[in-house]
N, C-alpha and C positions, 0 to 999 in steps of 0.2 A: 457411244460417242462422249457420253458424260463420264464413264469410267475412264476413257482415253483423256479428256480435258483434264481430269483430277489426278492423274498418275504421274507422268515424267515432269511436267511442268511444276507442279507444287513441290515434287521431291528436289528439282533442281534449285528452286526458289529457297527451301529450307536449307541446303547445303551451302548456298552462297551466303546466306545471312549467318550461318555457323562458322564461315571461312573454311569449309571442307569442300570445296568446289569440286575437286578431282573425284572424290568419292561420290559426290552428287551427279556427276556425269556417268559414272559407272551405274548407279541405281537407276538413272533414267534410262540409259540403254537397256537394262534389264526390263524395265517396265514397257519400254516400246516393244521389245522382243516378245513379251507376255502378251501385249495387246495385239500383235500380229496373229498369236494363236487363240485369242480371245474370239469365241463364237456363240451363236444363240444355243440355249440349251438349259439344262438344270445345273444349279449350283454344284451337286454331287460331281456331275461329270467334269465341270469346270475346274476342280481341285486337281485332278489327275491330268486333265489337258494342259494346264498351265504348270502345276507344280513339278512334274516330272522332268519337262525340258529346263525349267529353272534350276533344279539341282544338278542336271548335267552341265548347264552353262557355267555354274559357279565352280564346277569341278574343272571345266576347261580353262576358265580364268585363271584359276590357282596354278594349273600345270603350265599354262603358256607364261605367266608371270615369272615363274621360277625358272623356267626353261629360257625365256628371253634374257634374264638377268645373269644366269651362270653358263650358258652354252654359247659356242662359237656359231657362227652361220650355219656351217654344214652339219652338225649335231643337231642343231634347233630344227634345220629343214627336215631330217630324218625323223626327229620326234613328231614333228606336224604331219609328216606323211603317215606314221604309224597311227596316229589318232584319226587321220582320214580313212584309213583301212577299217578301223574299229567301228567309227561312227558310220560308215557306209553301209557295213554289213548289218549293224543294228538297225539302220533305218528300214531295211526290207521286212521287219517284224510287223510294223503298223504305222498308223498316222502319229499315234503319240510318240513310239521310238523314233519315227523320222524327225518329229519336232525337237526331240531330245539330241539326236546326232547333229541337227543343224546348229543348235546353240551351243553344243559342245565345241564344234569347230569355229564358229564366228566368235565365241568369248575366248578360245585359245589364241586365235590369231589377234584380237584386241589385246589380251593380257601380254602377249609377247611383243607387240608392236607399239602400244600406248604409252607414252611416257607419264608414268605417275609416281609420285613420291612415296605413297603408302605401301606397305608390305602386301604380299600376295593374299594372306589370310584376310586382311582388312578389305581387299578388294573383293574377294570372294563373299564376305558378309554383306557388303554393300550391294553386291549383285542379288543375293537372296533377298535382301531387304527391299530392294525395287520390285521384283517379281511378286514378293509376298504383300506388298502394298497393294498391287493390281488385283491380287486374289482376294485380299480383304475387302476391296471395293466391290469385286463380283459377288462376295458372300452377303454383303451388307445392303447393297442397292438392288431393289426388285426391278423386274422389267417393267417398262412403262405399260400401264394398263391392268396390271395385276392388282387383284383386290385384296383387301387386307386379310381375309381368310384364307387366301390362297398363298401368302407371303412364304410359308415353310416350303411349298412345292413349287416355287417358281420355276417354270420350264418343264417339270415333270408332269404336272396335270395337262398342259397343252399337248405333250408329247403322246400321252395316252389317248387323249380325245382324237388326235390326227390318225391313230390307228383305227379306230372305230369308222372315222370319216374315210379312210382308204378302203376298208372293206367295203362300205356303202357304194363308193365309186367304182370299184371292181365288179360289184353286183350288178350295177347299172350298164356296165360294158360287157357282161357276159354275152357271147355270141357274135360280138363285133370285132373289127380289127384292132380295137383301142384295148382289148382285154389284156395282151402282153404287156403294154406300156403301163396299165393300172396295176398289173400285179407286180411289176417292178417297183411301183411306187409303194405299193403295201409294204414290200420287203424294206424298202428304206425306212419307211415309218416305224416297223418294228424294231430294226436296228437302232433307230434314234431313240424311241422309248426304252429299250433295253439298256442302253448305255445311260440314259438319264436316271434310271432306278437302281443300276447296280454299281454305281460308283463308290468310292471310298465312304466308309461311314464310321463314326465314333463308337456306335453299339453294332452288335452282330445282327440283331433284329430290329424291325420297326419299332420306333418308340413311342407310337400313339395310335389310337383307334383310326384317325383319319390316314395316316399313312398306310396302315395294313388294309384299309378299304381300297386305297388307290392301288396297291399292289394286287389285290384281289381283282379289281377291275381290269388291269392288265392281263392277269391270268386268264380272265374270262374271255378276252379277245382272242386267244390263241385258237380255241376250237371254232371260232366264228372265221377266222382267217383261212384257217384249214377247209373248212366247208365251202368257202367262197372261191378257193382255189380249185377245188374239185369241180365246183360247178363252171368255172373258166375252162377247165380241161375239157368237160364234156362238150362244151361249145353251143348248147341249146340255150336260146334267150330264156330268162325268167321274168316274172311280172315285175312291175316297179314297186309293188308291196314288199318284196323281198329285202329292199334295200332301206326301207323306211325304219325298221327296227334299229339297224346299227348307226343309222344317222341321228334318231333320237338319243341313242346312248353316247354319241360323240358331243351332242350338247349338253347332256346331263354331266358328263365328266368335266366340261369346260366350265359349266356354271356351278358345279358342285351340288346340284339339285337332286331331285328324285325322279325317278323313270316315269312313272304314270304307266298306263295301259300300253303295250307294244303290239303292233299288228303282226300277227303270225304269218309267215309264208305257207304255201301249200305243202303237203307232204307226199308228194306223188312219186319221188325218186329218192335214192338213198341219200344224196348230196342235200336236198332240201330238207330231208327229215333231220340230217345232222345240223343244218342251220337252224331249224326250229328248236331242236334240243339245246343247242349252244345259247340261242336267244333266252330260252328259259332259264338255263343257269346263270346266263349274265344278268338277268333281271333279278334273281335271288342275291348274287354277290353285291349288286348296286343297292338293293333295298335293306341289306343288312348292316347295321350300324357297327356292330363288332363282329370279330372274326379272327379265325386263326391266322397266324402269319403264313403268307404264300410268297416266298421269296422268287422274284423273276429270275429265269434261268440265265446264269452267267455264261459267258463264252467258254466254250470248250477247248481250251488252248493249254496243254500240258507243257512242262518246261522242255520236254523232247520236241514239241511243235516249235516252240520259240527258238531253240537251239537249230533245229532244222531249217528254219527261215533265215536265220542269220548266217549259217554256214552253207546252206545249199547253194544252188547255181545262181539263183536271184541275188542272194546276199553276196556271194564271190564276185559277181560281175559288177554289181554297184559298188561295193567296198573298193575294188580295184580301180575303178573310173574315179571315184571320189578322191582316193589316194593320190592317184597321178595328178589330178587337177590341182588339188589343195597343196600338194608338195611342190609341184612345178610353179605354181604361182607365188607360193612362200619363197622359194629360190630365187625367181626372177625379182620379186620386190626387193628382197635383200640385196641382190646384186645392185639394182638401180639405187637402192638406199646408200650403199657403201660407196657408189659411184658418185653421191651427192646430185642425183637426179632431183631430189626433194628439195634441195636447197638447204636451209638451216632447221626446218621443223621435221619431226620425224611422224609418218602416218603411213607406213608401208603396209600396215594390216588391211587397208582398203581393198588390195588387189586380192589377197586369198579370201577374205570375207566375200566379196563379190562372186569370185568363182564358186563358193559353197552353195550360194542361192541359184547360181546359174546351173549347176550340175544335177539339182534335183529333179528327178522326172515327175513327181507328184505335183509339180508346179505348172505342167503343161509340156507340149512338145519342144524339144531342144531349140530349133530354129526360131519359134515363136518366142520362147524365153529370152533368147540372145538379143532378138529385135526389141522387144518390150523393155529388156533391162536397158539398152543402149538409149532409146527414146526417153524412157523415164528419168535416167540419170541427167542426161543433157538438159531435159526440161527443169528437172529439179535444182541442178546446179545453176542454171540462168536465173530462175526464180530467187533462189538464194542470194546470188550476187547483187540482185537488185534491192533485195530487203536489206543486205549487209551494209549498203551504202546510206540508207535513211533512218534505219532503227538505232535507237540508243543503246548502249551497252552497260551492264548486262540485261537490264529489265526488259528491253525490246526483244532480245534474243530469247529470253526466258518465256515471254508471252508468245512468241512464235513457236516454240517447243509445246507449249499447251495447245495451241490451235492445231498444229500438226497431230499431236496425240488424239486429239477429237476426230481427226479427219482419217487415221488409220482404219477403223472399222468400214468406213465407206470405200476407201481405196482399195481394200483386200478384193474387192469385186473384179478387179482386173490387175494384172502384174505391172503394167506400164504405170498405172496410177499409183498403185502402191509404192512402186520404186521412186516416183517422183516425190511422193510425200515423205518417205523414209529418208531421201536424200536430203531433203531441206532440214528435216529433223535433226540428223546426225551432223550435217555441217554447222547447224547452229549450236549442238551441244559441244563439239570439239572447240568452237571459237569462244563458247563461255569458259571452256576449260584452259583457254590460254593459246591455243594455237592460231596462227594467222588465216586469212580467208583462202580456202584452197579448192575453189570451184573447177578452175581449169585442170589442175592436176587429178581431181576426182574424175573428170570426164575422160581424160587420157587413160587412167588406170582401168576404168570400167571398160572401154573399148578394148584395151589388151587383155582383160579377163574374158571378154566375149570372145575374141579370137582364139584364145587359149583353149576355152571350153569346147568351141566348134571343132578345133583341131582333134582334141581328145576324144570328144564324142563320137567322131567318125573313124578313130583309128581301130585297126583290127584287134580283136582280142583274144586271148587263149580260151579255147572251148567254144561252145556254141552260143551264138547272140540270142538275145531275147530271153535270158534265163529267169528274169523276174516274172515275165508272163507266163513262162511254162511252169514256174514253181507255184504260183496262184492257181493255176488250171489244175495242177497235180493235187494240191490242197483241196480244191473243190471237189475233185474226183473222189478222193478219201472220204470227204464228208459225205458225199451222196452215197457212197458205198455203205457206210455205217448206218444211214437213214433206211436205205432200202433193206439192208439184212435184218433190221430191227422190225420193220413193218412185216416183212415175210415170215419173220418168226412167230407172228401173232401175238405178241406179248401184250399183257393188259396194262403195263405201266405207261400210262398216257404222258405224264410229265416228262419222261425219258424220251418218248416219241417227240413231243414238241420241242425239247431242247435240241435234239438231233435235227428235226426240221429247220429250227432257226439257224443252227451252224451250216447246215447244207445251204441255204439260200444266202446266208451272209457270206460264206466264202465265194459262193457262185458271184454275187454282186461285185465283190472285190476283185475277181478275176475279169469279170466285164470291164470295170473301170480301167485296169492296166492294159486291156486289150485296146480299149478306145484311145488311151493316150498314145499307146505304141502305134496304132494304125494312122494317127495325125503326124508322125514324125515324116522327114523327107524320105523319098523312095529308099536312099541307100540305108536306111535303118528300119524303115516300115517292113521291108521284104523280109527280115529276120523272123516276123511273127505272123506271116501269111497262113492262113488256115486254121488259126487259133479260135477265131471267131465262131467258124462252124462247128468245132468241138465244143465251144461254151454252150452253142444253141441246142446241141445234142444232151449236154448235161442239163440244161434248163428243162427240156422236155422230160427228161427222166426223173428229175425231182418233183415237176408237176404231176407226172404219172404215178409216182410213188405216193404222193399225197392223195390222189384219188383212189388209188389201192386202199390206202389206210381207211378212208372215210367209207368205201364199199365193204370192207372186211368188218367194220364196226357193225354195219347194218345187217349183212346177210352171212357173214362168216367164210366166204369164199368169193373167188374173183370170176370175172366174167372171161370169156375168150378174148374180148377185146383188150382187156387189161393185160393177160398174160402176153398176147401177140405184141402189144406195144412195148411191153419191158423186155422182151427178147430181141425185138428189132432194135431198140435204142441201145441195149447191152452190146449188140453187135457192131451198130455203127460207132459206138464210143470205142470199142477196142481197136478197131480198123483205123478210126482217126488219130488214136493215141500212138499207134504203130508208125503212122505216116510222120508225125511230129516228133518221135521219139519221147513220148511223156510216159512217166511211170504212173500211170492210171491203174488202179486195182481192177482185177476182173469181177465185173459185176454177178451177183447171185442170180440164177434163173429161176424165174416163177414156176412153181409146181403147177 
């Protein structure tokens, strides 16, 4: 909230004082969009999460500005439709790419439709400056409560501590119905810590002993997580003593202190012996002031994987739908604009920009997005209309922009609340920029965009629907296959095994999220992904079983009949489920 208050409002104030109001509006919009992407986490992860979409937004603003200035309505619509196709396909790659695609399209619509005197390159630089200002604030301001010694690792230390806490929670739940939920929470904690530690850096390796120690502490959590997962797979409750060690390690990471004596669990079964061994290695890593660099395993995504995600069935389906919505909304907006629907002022960009947010599936089910967007816009427009009557200009509107910037992080918890805050903020920005009060037309344009996206969202498409869900399931199947193949090969490369395990669980979590969002759609859309949750459940059991096999092979060098039977049964179930859904799931190796 502090970063939000110091972002768009001060930028706009500085621009007004320098008599460059229009560029200040552009910079403030960039800061607002970056603020929407701002999330709790490490500084290193924030640079990529905020910076990549900002660069895409600046490119979109540049293309939109020159396209709007030199192209007629029809070529401009075709240009924006093409951008929608590219941005939609790219959004299927992942969350950062999705944010980049969104900003590319929103900025291109603003560049084409917002009347600004400055050249396109000046507007693009102003956009980068606005987003860069928020990134600078993110790097400079620590999270509240961080002690001075943790300032360099703001967010990273908490992420690693959360992994150890999640291991302890899973051990507490072994043998109960909560074990599955706790294992998923452990995956989420590991994903978050991995992202926090492996973001962009100025140097290839850790630059200090403290950072190397933190990396070693994360690496020491991987065998603990593996042993805890194997115990959860076995399903036999363990003593409360087993969770005490990881919980103490969590507090040690958070406080940056020393471990002290750790209670060792019993060593009656292979998974408990693996847990005890992992605790001993973790204690050594924690007590070592210096140590060799242990870089956390990064995501195993090759250029081919990224291209496959963008051009695969999920990317094609999403890209086509975004292109239809964005292009159609731009065409309708320009037709209304040239018909003088908007009166004397020009702001046709609102309609396609609204359609971009509505068509994004990672913001919730389609019907819910539409209702929340409509309700939020109506509320925000009415609130702004009241403020516009009583606030002095421009100082009162600039103060309103600062207040809304502070509220954006809170409002992101609900799409309707976020829409209401952003509506007030944008209306204040454009009024400071010289446009008249436009609350009524904003409501009309939003409702029109809602109707358009609902229609396009339910249109029949070429090919099989639910491509995004199937593509993520197929990726999870490939990752599970690579992990199982490595474990059955009995390789001694533990680092490779843990990296493959991380990728298998991460891709599975992404597939689970996509399935849950698709299942929450209206029946006309949800039916296209029926049965995918059952395949995901089989994959989840397969990866858990593979982890249990890895731990058992380490201890005894051979698998039990239960392990081989489970692997064979799950491989068969997965093959049958994949055939029913038409999934390109690789054939799993059979245990010897």
